[in-house]
N, C-alpha and C positions, 0 to 999 in steps of 0.2 A: 496463471499469473498471480505471483505475490501481491496481495493488496494490502490496504493500510494496517489491519492487525498483524499480517505476517511481516512486514516491514518493522512494526512497533515491537514485536516480538523479538526480531532479530537485534533491533537497537537495546532493549533491556537485556538481552543475552551477551553482547560484546561489551556493553559499557564497563563493567566492574573490572575488566581485563585491560581494556585499552586507555580509558580516561586517566589523565596525569601522567601517562608513560610516554616514554621517548621513543620515537619513530628512527629506526636504526637505517631503514633503506625501503625503498619500494620495488618490487621485481614485476616488470611487465613482460609477458610471455608473448604477447603479440601487440600488433599497432594499433588495433581497434577492436571495438565491440560493435555496437550500434553505431558509433560515432568514434573518429579517432581520440586516443587516449592521451592524456597530458603526461607524456614518458618524462619531460624535464623535471617533474616532481621528485624523481628517484634522487635528484642532486640538490634540488631547491629545499625539500623539506627534510633532508637528512640532519638527525640529531635534534628535531624540532619535538616539543612536547605536544601532545593532543590535548586540547584545552577541555574539550567536552563532545559529546554526540548530541545530534539532534534529529528530528523527523519533520519533513514537510511534504504533506500528501504521502505519494509513494516513495519519496527520495529519502535515504538516509544521509546525514550530513555530519563529515568529520571535521571540526572546527581547530584551526592553528592559528597562531597569531599572524602568519603571512596570508592567510586565507582559509577557505573551506574546500573539501573534496565532497563532490556530490555523487552518490551511487545510486543508481536505479538497478533492481534485479531482473527487469525485462520479463521474459517470460518463463524462464527456467533457472533463473540466478538464486544462490545462496551464498551466505558469509558463514564461516566457521572459524571458532578459536581452536588452533592446532599446536602442537610442538614444533619448535623451530627445526627439528631434524627430519620431519615428515616430508619424503619425496613428493612432488607434485605429480599429478595424473593428467590424462588427456585434456580435460576441460577446465583445469586449474589456470585461470588466465592472469590473475594479479595476486600478489601477495604483499601485505603490508606488515613489514617485519619490526617488531617491537623489541625490546629488551627481552623480556620473558616468554613471549608468544609470537606466533604469526596469526594475523586476520586474512584468510584466505578467500577469495571471490572465485566460486565456481559458476560457469554458465554454459550449459552444453548447447544451447540454441543461440546463443550469442546476440540476444536482443537486450541485453543490460547494457549500462552506460557508466563510466568513470569520467566526470567532469571536473573543471577546476573553477573556482571564482576567487579571484585575487582579493585581499582586503581593501586596495586601493579602489576596487570598483564599487565600494560601499557596502550596504547591507546586503546579507545573502538573499534576502526576498527580492533584490533587483535583479538576480540571475533571470535570463529568458525563460528558463524551464519552471521558475517558480513564481514569476510576477504576475501571472493572470489565474492563478488558483484560487479556488474559494475558500470558506472558512474551514478551520478545523472543528469538527462536531466534538471532540474529545479534550479540546484546550479549555484548562481550569477557567471557570468562570463563565463559561458558555453555556447558556441554558437552552434547553428544548425550546422554551417560548421564543427567544430570540431567534433561534435556528428556524422555526415554523413561519415566522412573521418575514423573514428574510426570504426564504423560498417562496412564500405566497406573494410577496411584493415584486419579485423579481420574473415571475411566471405568468402574472395576471394576462399578459399581451401574447403568450407563447402557446401556439397549438401543438407544439412537439410532445411527444409521450413522454410521460413522467419518468419512464425508465430511461430514456435518451438524456433527459436533463440530468438525472444523477450521475449517469456515466461520463457526462462531459466535464465535470468537475469545475465548473465556472462558478458554482454558486456554492456547493458545499464539497469538500474533497474526501476521498477514501472509500467511498460507496461505489466499489467496482462491480463486476458482474455478477459475481456469486452473492454479495451481500445486499447487492440491490434487490434481487429477486426475494432474499429472505425479510428483507425490511419491508418490502411493498406487501408480502403475505402477512407480516405482523399488523400493518395498518390498515389491510382489507382493500388495498388499492389495485385495482387491475393494471398491469404494466403498460398496456395500451392506451389507457385514459390520457387524454389531452392534459398538459399541465395548466392550461387556463381553464378547465372544468373542475377542479379540486378547490374547495372551499378551505378556509383558513382552520376549521375544526379538524379537518383531515389531515391538513398539513401538521397540525400539531402531534396526531399520532404518529405520522411518519417521522417527525422529528425525534419523538421519543423512541420509536422504534430503531432508528439510526444509532442513536447513542448507546442504547442497550446492547444491541446486537454487536456493534463493533467493540465495546467494552468486555462483553462476555466472550468474543472470540480471541481478544488478546490473552485473557485469563486462561483459556484452552489451548494456548499455543499457536493459534490461527489454524487454517486449512491445510491439509496435504492432500491434493488430489492425484499428483504425479511426482513432482520434483522437490516441493519445498521442503526445506529442514530447517530447525532452528540452529542458533549459534553453537548449541551442544551437539548437535548432530541428530537430534531427535524430532519425528514428524510431529505436525500439530494433531489435535483430534476434534475440532469444531465441526467438521464434517459429518461427524456421527450425530449431530443435533440439527441438521437440515431438516425443514419442514416440507420445501418444495424443490430446492435445487437438485437438479440431475435425479429427479424422481418421476420422471414423465410416465404416465400410465399405471401409476401406483395410486392407492388410496390415501386422501388426506387424512392427517391425523386428527383433525378437529371436527371434519362433517362427514367423512367417509366418501366425499365426491371425489373425481379423478383430477389428477394433476396433469396440466396440459404443456406441451414444449411447443414455442414458437421462435421465430427468428426475427430480431429487431435489429437492424444495422449490422447485419452479418454477425450478431451475438445471440446466445441461446437465452431465452426467457422461460421461466417456469412459473407457474401460477394455478391455483385451485379455481375451479369452474364455478363453483357456489360460493366460496367465502370472499373472491375478489371480484366483485361487481363493477 
């Protein structure tokens, strides 16, 4: 599933091509993905200027004067900038047609979403999919120290495992399954550890890991395990830097111990038996 780095890589890739450009049409090739799509937008937003692009958690946001389109890439989706005459293929479900290019949403498994938030409904943060999300760890001005204190204060009464806390996205967004395993390894925290058993100092290490790993993943174009491609059609290569994720049974690069694989809430977790006590 595309996580925060992959969505931000996508945003950075499409922004120069579509921001401040006129939207000529939206072509919907099906009625729904995960939820029904706002097909009325093909008329409502025709000839409107795309003011800016943004990201909140794993949602990409296209901002117009009349409101904002939210796009979630689901399990297998990606967006690409293409020429206007390139024919659509089987899994190409939505085209945002601009004056000089097409922004095409491809989603083979159809777990993605295209949603609409009218300007009359207030700030985009009011949208039901966004209003309960945690803080953005890479937002300008937000330090690892602030992030550590926030996680520490909100988890002191929770016995839920720290891995599950990270995946929930209610305290901090963007630390999906892949990056949660990598961040916990860097902070030397076992993914099974109850959140209320972790002290502030170790949360400081985790907060630093979250910021550094997500930032580095963006620089490397995100992770491509199966389907993800950037807006230029190229795969990411952060997966070449994994210390623990998808390395079950292999030797730890740090201590030569064994990387172990467990299931937590139906999700795969990977950790080093020696480094992460």
